[in-house]
C-alpha positions as CSV (number, residue, x, y, z in Angstrom):
1,M,136.0,228.4,117.1
2,I,138.3,225.7,117.2
3,R,138.7,223.6,114.7
4,Y,140.2,220.1,115.2
5,S,141.9,217.8,112.5
6,D,139.1,215.4,111.9
7,G,137.0,218.4,111.2
8,I,134.9,218.3,114.4
9,F,134.4,222.2,115.2
10,L,133.6,223.1,118.2
11,K,132.4,226.7,120.0
12,E,134.3,228.7,122.6
13,T,132.5,230.4,125.1
14,K,134.1,232.7,127.4
15,A,131.6,231.6,130.7
16,L,131.8,227.9,129.6
17,G,135.7,227.7,127.2
18,T,135.4,224.5,125.3
19,T,132.7,221.8,126.4
20,T,133.3,218.0,126.4
21,E,129.5,218.2,126.0
22,G,129.6,220.1,123.0
23,F,132.7,217.4,121.4
24,E,130.2,214.9,122.2
25,R,127.7,216.0,120.5
26,S,130.0,216.7,117.3
27,I,130.8,213.4,117.3
28,R,127.3,212.0,117.9
29,K,125.9,214.4,114.6
30,S,128.5,213.2,112.5
31,R,127.2,209.4,113.2
32,Y,124.0,210.8,111.2
33,E,125.2,212.7,108.6
34,K,124.9,212.0,105.0
35,Y,127.7,210.5,102.9
36,V,128.2,212.1,99.2
37,L,130.6,209.6,97.6
38,R,131.7,209.3,94.0
39,L,133.2,206.0,92.3
40,Y,136.0,206.3,89.5
41,V,135.1,203.2,87.4
42,T,137.1,202.1,84.6
43,G,134.1,200.2,81.9
44,M,133.5,196.7,83.5
45,S,137.0,195.6,83.9
46,P,137.2,192.4,87.1
47,R,138.3,195.4,89.2
48,S,135.9,198.2,88.9
49,L,133.1,195.3,89.0
50,N,134.7,195.0,92.8
51,A,135.0,198.2,93.9
52,I,131.9,198.5,92.4
53,E,130.4,195.4,95.3
54,N,132.6,196.2,97.9
55,I,131.3,200.0,98.3
56,R,127.5,199.1,97.8
57,R,128.2,196.4,100.8
58,I,130.0,198.8,103.0
59,C,127.4,201.1,102.4
60,K,124.2,198.8,102.4
61,E,125.5,197.8,106.5
62,N,126.9,200.9,107.0
63,L,125.2,204.1,105.6
64,E,121.7,202.6,105.6
65,G,119.6,205.4,104.4
66,R,122.3,208.4,104.7
67,Y,124.5,208.1,101.7
68,E,124.5,209.2,97.9
69,L,126.6,206.8,95.3
70,E,127.5,207.9,92.4
71,I,129.3,205.9,89.7
72,I,131.2,207.5,87.1
73,D,132.9,206.0,84.0
74,I,135.8,207.4,83.2
75,Y,135.5,206.5,79.5
76,Q,132.1,207.6,79.1
77,K,132.7,211.0,81.2
78,P,136.3,212.0,81.2
79,G,135.4,215.1,82.1
80,Y,134.3,214.5,85.8
81,A,137.4,212.7,86.1
82,R,140.0,215.9,85.3
83,K,137.5,217.8,87.7
84,D,138.0,215.6,90.9
85,E,142.0,215.2,89.9
86,I,141.7,211.5,89.4
87,I,144.5,209.3,88.5
88,A,143.9,205.7,89.0
89,A,140.5,203.3,89.1
90,P,138.6,202.5,90.5
91,T,139.1,205.4,93.4
92,L,136.4,206.5,95.6
93,V,136.1,210.0,96.3
94,K,134.4,211.3,99.6
95,K,133.0,214.4,99.6
96,L,131.1,214.9,102.2
97,P,130.7,214.5,105.0
98,L,134.5,216.6,105.3
99,P,137.4,216.2,105.0
100,L,137.4,214.8,101.2
101,R,139.0,212.0,100.9
102,K,140.2,209.5,98.1
103,F,140.3,205.5,98.1
104,I,142.4,204.2,94.9
105,G,141.9,200.4,94.4
106,D,139.1,197.9,94.5
107,L,138.1,198.7,98.1
108,S,138.3,195.2,99.3
109,N,140.7,196.1,102.7
110,R,137.5,197.2,104.0
111,E,138.6,198.2,107.8
112,R,140.9,200.5,105.9
113,I,137.8,201.8,104.1
114,L,135.7,202.1,107.3
115,V,138.4,204.0,108.9
116,G,138.8,206.4,106.3
117,L,134.9,207.3,106.2
118,D,135.1,207.6,109.6
119,L,132.8,204.5,110.0
120,A,135.6,202.8,112.5
121,P,137.7,204.1,115.3
122,R,141.3,204.6,114.6
123,M,144.3,202.1,115.3
């Protein structure tokens, strides 16, 4: 197996080598993968409310039917924040598909979030 930096695996066979077809299949598959997201917020602060609104909009418009979003108030559940090594809030953690990624802030930079979630091409 060959692993590329974006987490896509390709099989290598002796007869065919690494195929473009396999690579394209992997990319198509990633478009339909389920996303597991966790948003850490601090109560009902304005930045937390903005982050909640922004990620819900992004999910509805780009991941309809294939995402799980968990919103965690670190005041209520500080153990979760320690486990995921959260140092600031709001923070969005993309657990799946791999690689794990973290976004700090109110998620208002939509293009940056889409690229980070692999929903838009990198510029």
